C-alpha positions in Angstrom: -17.4 3.3 -16.7 -17.8 5.5 -19.8 -15.5 5.0 -22.7 -15.4 7.5 -25.6 -13.3 7.6 -28.7 -10.9 10.5 -28.9 -9.1 11.0 -32.1 -8.3 8.2 -34.5 -6.9 5.5 -32.2 -7.3 6.9 -28.7 -10.0 6.3 -26.1 -10.9 8.0 -22.9 -12.2 6.0 -20.0 -13.9 7.8 -17.1 -15.3 6.0 -14.2 -15.4 5.1 -10.5 -14.3 1.9 -8.7 -16.2 1.0 -5.5 -15.3 -2.2 -3.6 -14.2 -3.6 -0.3 -10.7 -5.1 -0.1 -9.8 -7.8 2.4 -6.4 -7.1 4.0 -4.5 -8.5 7.0 -3.5 -6.2 9.8 0.3 -5.6 10.0 0.2 -5.7 13.8 -2.3 -8.4 14.9 -2.5 -10.4 11.7 -6.4 -10.4 11.8 -8.3 -9.9 8.5 -10.2 -6.7 8.0 -11.9 -4.9 5.1 -11.2 -1.4 3.8 -13.6 0.4 1.4 -12.4 1.6 -1.9 -14.1 4.5 -3.7 -11.8 5.9 -6.4 -12.5 7.9 -9.5 -10.3 7.6 -12.6 -9.8 9.3 -15.9 -7.5 7.5 -18.3 -6.6 8.0 -22.0 -5.9 4.7 -23.8 -3.6 4.6 -26.9 -2.4 1.7 -28.9 0.6 -0.1 -27.4 3.8 1.0 -29.1 5.9 -1.5 -31.0 8.9 -2.9 -29.2 11.7 -0.4 -29.6 15.3 -1.3 -30.4 16.5 1.5 -28.0 15.4 -0.4 -24.9 17.2 0.6 -21.7 17.5 4.2 -22.6 16.2 6.8 -20.1 13.0 8.6 -21.1 11.5 11.7 -19.5 7.9 11.2 -18.4 5.5 14.0 -19.2 2.6 14.8 -16.9 0.2 13.5 -19.6 2.0 10.1 -19.5 0.7 9.5 -15.9 -2.9 9.3 -17.2 -2.1 7.4 -20.3 -2.5 3.6 -20.6 -2.1 1.2 -23.5 -4.5 -1.2 -25.2 -3.6 -4.2 -27.3 -5.3 -6.0 -30.1 -8.2 -3.5 -30.1 -9.2 -4.4 -26.5 -8.9 -2.5 -23.2 -7.7 -4.6 -20.2 -10.0 -3.6 -17.4 -8.3 -6.0 -15.0 -5.1 -3.9 -15.2 -7.1 -0.7 -14.6 -8.8 -2.1 -11.5 -5.5 -3.6 -10.1 -3.9 -0.2 -10.5 -6.7 1.6 -8.7 -6.6 -0.9 -5.8 -2.9 -0.6 -5.5 -3.2 3.2 -5.3 -5.4 3.1 -2.3 -3.6 0.4 -0.4 -1.9 1.6 2.8 1.8 0.9 3.1 1.2 -0.6 6.6 -2.4 -1.9 6.8 -3.9 -1.6 10.3 -7.3 -2.8 11.4 -7.4 0.3 13.6 -5.0 3.0 14.8 -5.4 1.7 18.3 -4.4 -1.9 17.4 -2.1 -3.3 20.1 -0.7 -6.1 18.0 0.7 -9.4 19.2 2.8 -10.2 22.3 6.4 -10.6 21.1 6.9 -13.5 23.6 3.8 -15.7 23.5 1.9 -14.4 20.4 -1.3 -13.5 22.2 -3.5 -11.0 20.3 -3.4 -8.0 22.8 -6.6 -6.6 21.3 -8.5 -9.6 22.6 -6.8 -10.4 25.9 -3.9 -9.6 28.1 -1.0 -12.0 28.6 1.2 -12.7 31.6 4.5 -12.1 29.8 6.9 -9.6 31.2 9.4 -8.4 28.6 12.9 -8.3 30.1 14.9 -7.0 27.2 16.8 -3.8 27.9 18.4 -1.6 25.3 22.2 -2.2 25.7 22.9 1.4 24.6 21.2 2.6 27.8 23.1 0.3 30.2 25.7 3.1 31.1 22.7 5.3 32.2 21.3 2.5 34.3 24.5 2.3 36.3 24.0 6.0 37.3 20.8 4.9 39.1 22.5 2.2 41.2 25.6 4.2 42.2 25.6 5.5 45.8 25.2 9.3 46.0 28.3 11.3 46.9 28.0 14.0 49.6 
């Protein structure tokens, strides 16, 4: 990461984050790793003093999305890394697109083995259609 002073109190941080994050699959609950390779460019300015007009709506300018704040003359790199990791996290982490998940009845990981369970649940909204299949045909 390169940090350069821009103006009197602002700094510009340009860098790249490379890591592997350990996640849990949403379907089969197995741990897996995803690679992170993200570039960033942020402008740091001093944190503003607490404002008496708290709770008022403010319009966010495009420049505000790349602006972060520092406190007591120090940049918080942990917050920068946390943000970069959160940006690459999938909403529903999957170990693979073909993950079959867990059996809803016995909990067997269907990626590793098959189970003997036979789901018997039927959608009650489709019950009237099922009666059409069992009615005798009219001539």
